[in-house]
Every structure is written in C-alpha cells, then in structure tokens.
N, C-alpha and C positions, 0 to 999 in steps of 0.2 A: 378552207384554210382561213384562219383569223390571225391578225397581227395586233397585239395589244401592248401599249406602252404604259407601264406603271411609274408614277412619280411618288413623292413622299406623301401626298395627300389626295391623289386622284388617279384616274386611268382614262385612256382615250384609245379609240380604235383607229388604226392606220391602214391606208391603202397599199403602202409599200414599206419595205424594211428601211428604217432610218440609218443614216450613216453612223450615228452614235446615240445612245440613250441620253436623256437629260441627266444633269448632275443628281446623284443619289437615286436614280431610277434604273429600270431594266426593261427589257423587251421580252414578251412572251409570244411565241409562235406555236399555235396548236393546229393540228390537222388530223384528218382521218387516215388510217393506214393505207386505204386505197388511193389516197392522193399523193403518196410519197413519190412514186415514179414520175408523176407529172411536175412535181415541184422540187425534185432532187437538186437541180442546179441552183435554184433560189435559196434553198435551205443551206446548202454548202457555202454559198456566197455570204449569206448572213452569218454563218458560223465563223467564217474567216474574218469578216468585217467587224463583228461585234464581240466574238469570243476569242479570236486570235488563233484559231486552228479549225481545220475541217474535221468533220466526223469521220472516223475511221470506217473503212468499208466493212470490216468485220462487225463493228457496232451497228452499222446501217442494216446489215442482214439480220442481226438480233432484233432490232426495232421493228422490222417488217415481218418478223416471224410471229404469226398469231398464236402459235402453240408454245412459244418460249416460256419456260418457268420463271418464277421470280428470281431476279439475279441482280448483282451489283458488280460494276467494274469501273475503272477509272484510268485516266491518263494524267499527264502533268498539267493539262489545261482544263479538262472537264470531267464530270462524273456521269456515269451511265447507270440508271436504275430502271429495271423492268419489274413491274408489280402487277400481279394478277388480281383484279377486282372481281367481286361476285356479279355474275350475270343477272340481269333483271328478269322478272317474270315473263315479260314479252319476248326477250331474247331466248330464254329457255324453251318456251313453247314453240318459238319459230324453229329452233334447232330440232326439237322433237318432231315437228311436222316435216322438216326436211328429211330426217332419218326415216320417217314413216313412208314418205314418198319414194325415197331411194329403195327401201325394202320392197315396196309394192312394184316398182319398176323392174326389179330383178326377180320378182316372183317369190320373195322370201316372206315367210310368215312372221308377223310381229310377235315378239316375245311377250309372255304374260306380264313381265315387269314393266315393259314399255306401255302396254295397254293399261296397266294400273296407274302409271304416271299420267298418261293422257287423260284418263277418266277421273283423276284426282281422288282415288279411293282412299278411305281412312287408313292412316298408319303408313302409307307409302310415301317416302320422301321424293320430292322432285329431285331429279339429278342435279347435284351440286356442280354447276358449271361456272367457269371463270373466263374472264377476258383479259388479255395482256395489254397493259398501258406502259408506254416507254417514255422516259424522261432523259434528256440530255441537258445537264446543268452546267452552264458556264457561270462566270462571275457576274455578267450583266446580260445574259441571254438564257432563256429557257425554251427548249424545243421539246414538244410533247406529241407523241403519236397515240391516237385513241381508236378503238373500234368504231364502226359506223353508229352514229346516233348516241355516242357515249354521254352519259349524264354528268360525269365527273368534271368535265371541262365546262359544259354549258351552265351547270348549276352554279359554279363558282363565278363565272362572268355575270350571270343574272344577279347573284347576291351582291357583288361589288357595285354593280350599276344601281341596284335598288338602294343600297346604303348611301351611295353618293347623292341620290335624288331625294331621299326622305330625311336624312339626318341633317340637322341644323348645327350640330356641334362638330367643328372641324377637328378637334382633338379625338373625338370618337371615330370619325372617319379614318384618320391617320392610324389609329390603333388597329383597325381592321384591314388596312391595306398591307399586303405582304412586303417585307423589306428587301427581299432578295429572291432570286430564282430558287435557291434551296428551300427557303421558307415557304414559297408557294407550292413547291413539290411536296413537301412534308404535309402541308395542309390538305392537299388533294389525297395523298396516301392515307392520312388519318380519316378522311371522309369515307374512303373505300373500306377501311377496316371497320368503321362503324356499321356498315351494311352486314358484315359478318357477325357483329355483336347482335344485330336485330334478328339474325338467323337462329340464334340460340332458343328463342321462344318457340319457333316452329319445330326445331329438333326435339325439344323437351316434350312438346305435345305429341309428336309422333311416337317417341319412345314410351311415353306413358300409355299410349294406346296398345302397344305391343306388350307392355307389362301387364295390363289388364287382361289381354287375351291369353297370355301364357299362364297367369295365375288364376284364371277363372275356374271355379270348382267343377270337377268332372268334365273338363273341356277335352276335346279331341283335336288339338291344334295340329294343322297340317299345312299351314301357309308358310313353310320355311323359306321358300324362294324369295318372297317379298321381305321377310325379316332379314335374310342375308343381304338383300339389296340395300336395305336401310343401314345395316352395319357397314356395308361397303362404302356408302356415302360418308360415313363418319371417318373411315380411313382416308378417303379423298380429301376431306376437310382438314384432317390432321397433317397430311402431306403438304397441302397448300400453305398452312400456317407455318410449318417448319421451314419451307422455302422462303416465305415472307420474312420470318424472324431472322434467318441467316442473312438475307439481303440487307435488311435495315440495320442489323448489328454491324455488318461490314461498313456500311455508310457511317454509322455512329463512330466506329473506330477511326475511320478516315477523318471525320470532323475533329475528333479529339487530338489526333496526331498532327493536324495541320498547324504550323507555327502561327503565332499571332501576327507576324509581319505580313502574312499572306492575306489577312483580312483588312489591312489598311494601316496607315501611319499613326492614326489615333489609337493608342493602346487601350484606353478605356472603352471606346466605341467598338473596337475589334473584339475585346473580351465579352462585351455585352451581346454582340451579334453571335459569337460562337456559343455562349451560354444559352441564348434563346434557341438556336438550332439544336443544341444538345438536349435541351428540355423537350422540344417537340419530338425529336427522334426517340427519346426515352418514353414519351407518352404513347407514341405509335407502337413501340415494342410492348408496352404494358397492355395495350388493347389486344395486340396479337396474342400475347401470353394468356389473356383471359379467355379468348376464343379457343385457344389450344387446350387450356385446362378444362374448359367446359366439354369439348369434344372427347377428350380422354376420359372424363368422368362419366359421360353418357355411354361411352364404349364399355367401360368397366361395369356400369349399371346394367347394360344390356347383357353382358356376359354373366353377371350375377343372377339376373332374372332367368336366363336360360338354364343355369345350374339349379336354381330353385325349382324351376318347372320339372326338370328331370328328377330331382329329389322328391318332389311331391308325387310324381307319377310312380316312382319306386315305392314310396310309402303306401300309396293306394294299392299297388300290386301286393305288397307285404300284408296289408290288411285283408285283401281278398284271399290270399293264401292261408292266412291265419284262420279265417272263418271256415274255409273249406277243410282245413286240417281238423278244426274242432268238430265240424259235422261228421267228418270221417271217423273221428275217435268215438263219437256218440253211436254211430251205426255199427262199429266193429263188434261190440258185445251182442248187438241184436242179430247180426249175421252169424255169430257164434251159436246163439240159442237156436236160430232157425236151422243151422247146419246140424246141430246135435239131434234135433227132433226129426231131421230129414234122413237120418241114417237107416239103413235097411236091416235093423235087428228086430228079432221077434219080441224080445222082452225089453221094453223101454218104459220107464215110469210115466204114468198118465197117458200112455199110448192107447189104452183101451178104456180110459175113463171118460165119462160123459163131460166132465168139466175140465179135462186136460187142455183142450184148446184155449179156453178162457184163462186158465192159469198161466199158460205160456205167453199169451198176449199180455196179460197183466204184468208178468215179470218183465217183459220187454218194455212196456210203457213205463214202468217204475224205473227200470235201469236208465232209459232214455231221459226221463225227467230228472233223475238225480245227477246224471252227467251234464245235462243241459244247465241245471241250476249251478253246478260247480263251475262250469266254464263261464257262465254269466257272471258269477261272483269274481272270477279271476279276469274278467273283461276280455276273454278270448272271443266272445260274440258281441262285444260292444260296437256300436255304430260310430264310425269315424266322422267327425264333423268336417264340413268343407269338401 
C-alpha cells in the first residue's frame, strides 16, 4: 500500500494517512486487492477522516471482486468506478499456465485452442483477458484497488516523480500534476484505454492472416475452431468496451449534473474544474468508442470474408459441375454412335465393310471435336482463374 499526497505543484510519499490534505491538494491511497483485508480498518478510517464517509460494505465487496465488470455507482459523498483494464502479456501467459496446470492436475486434455495460444501460432489471438481496477473518488481522497503488480498505478507515480526531478519549469510541473482525485482517476482510466487502442494492431494482423487463409486459391480450409476462437475474442472485446462506455458515460452524466456549488465557492474555478473533468471523460469515451468501432469493423470484416470464402467455394463447385456437364454432353453422341453399332441386327450399314470401323471412329472424333470447339467458344470448358 502507498499513500501519496498531491499538492498544486508536487507530490510526496507519506508513511501514514494525514489528518487533512494541504490546501488545494488531495491524498491518494492505492493498494493491491489482496491487501484490502489487512488494511480495511485503515482505509475506512481515512475515508471518514478525509472524505467524510466510510465506504459502503456493498461497494467494498465490488472493489474486492476480481471478476466484477466495469461499473459506476455513487453516493452523496463519493463516486465508485470499476474499470477493467487489459491484462499484460505476462499476466495472460501466467493465467494460461495456471489453466494448463489445473487441466493437467484433473487429467483433462488441453484444448487445441489453448495449445495454439500457448504456442503463439499464427492467426490465433491471445485470449483477451482483463483485470478490474476500482476507484473510490472523494473530494480530497482517492482510494484505488489494483491487481497484483498493476502497471497503471506504478507507472503514474514513476512519471510524476520523474517529471518533478527532471523538469526545471515549475509551470510545466503544475500542468502535469492532477488537480483532483477525479482528474487522477480519469488519467489512469485513459491510460488503460490506450492499451486497448494498441491492441488494434494485433487484431488487424491476426484477422488479415485469416483473410489470407480463407481467400487462398484452391484452399481446403479446415481450421474453423481457431477462427471461431478469434471471432469469439472480438465479441469479448466488444462486451468489455460496452461496459466501459456505459460506466464512463454514467460518470460523465454525474459530473454534468453536479451543481457548481459542489465544486467550490469560486464560480469561475469551479466551472473550469468541471469543464476539465468533462473534457477528460469525453476523451476517454472517444477512445473507447474507437476501440469499439474497430472491434465491430473487424467482426464484420471476418464475417464478410467467411461469406466470400463460401461464395468462392460455391463458384469453384459450379465451375467443376459445368465442366463435367460439358464433357458429358460431348460423350453423349459418342455413346449413341457406339450403342447403334452395338445392336444385334444382321443388316447394319458398314457392319460388313472393311472401313466401317474407321468410318465410325472418324465420325465419333469429328463429333467430339465439333462439340468441344463449340463448348470452348461458349467458355463452358474455360479454366477459372484463382
């Protein structure tokens, strides 16, 4: 657990919760989810002392629930936001290893999809996994719960500390320091959404692989399980973005509906603070909408490619049937000629002639040549490209 106090132009690490933040500042307490039980009393005491109200037990259960979807709720004193960030590569592989160990312990065979993910086969999407991060936003206190080793909290602290050490311009430092707990929360949420934006490149590359496989000429595609797994991950991403969008939208509505008097006595400063938070919330929503739009576009593209694949297969089948039909039409008159001369009649033209056999063969060859040329001119025997 870390306790950080932000002022208007700096930050400092504290060993204990202060009785009150400095003027114009606020306190940020962040801890890992596993530390909640051990620090529950301290957190509730800080919430009462700095925020004016304890955290409701129902909200505490939501914060400690690692599987909770993105969600927003509020009370008259604080706002609660649960936002699911994208799991890192190390976290994803760790979970895959755990699932593999559990399957091996229970004697269950690993599914082909999980084997493909483990081996990082081309075109197979790593399972889109997410981690819940919880924020309790008071006026002068922010409490955030993170999964173990969460980058979202540590990276922000390191960035602020680095800016304070390297920057010689005090105004530049002040512009980077968050002005309120809500401002800091939205900045972290925005960084989490950016990781989803980075995911778009991998999604596009994977779907392009499947497009190439499906549209490959004369391909016998049979890896439908992996393709369905990739499309399923797009559904997971879409659901995640929908939940995130709804949560941030509710928070944005709450910010807009809050009267200016709740932001302070200075009307201009209160209006500026609310406008800043509104702009940040809209920016987060715009990023979520971009990810959502990209996921839906990729899903539609995958559906279109599958339809094109079956359409191409149908066209190839039609071409084969057309060729076979044309060949059958060529051999029909030949079978007719062979059937006529195979009749058991005593008097048949050319049956007793020395050249009858060659005349029959010649007529059959001529008939086949004429029909073949005719069908070739009509492109019934044309070779389909691709």
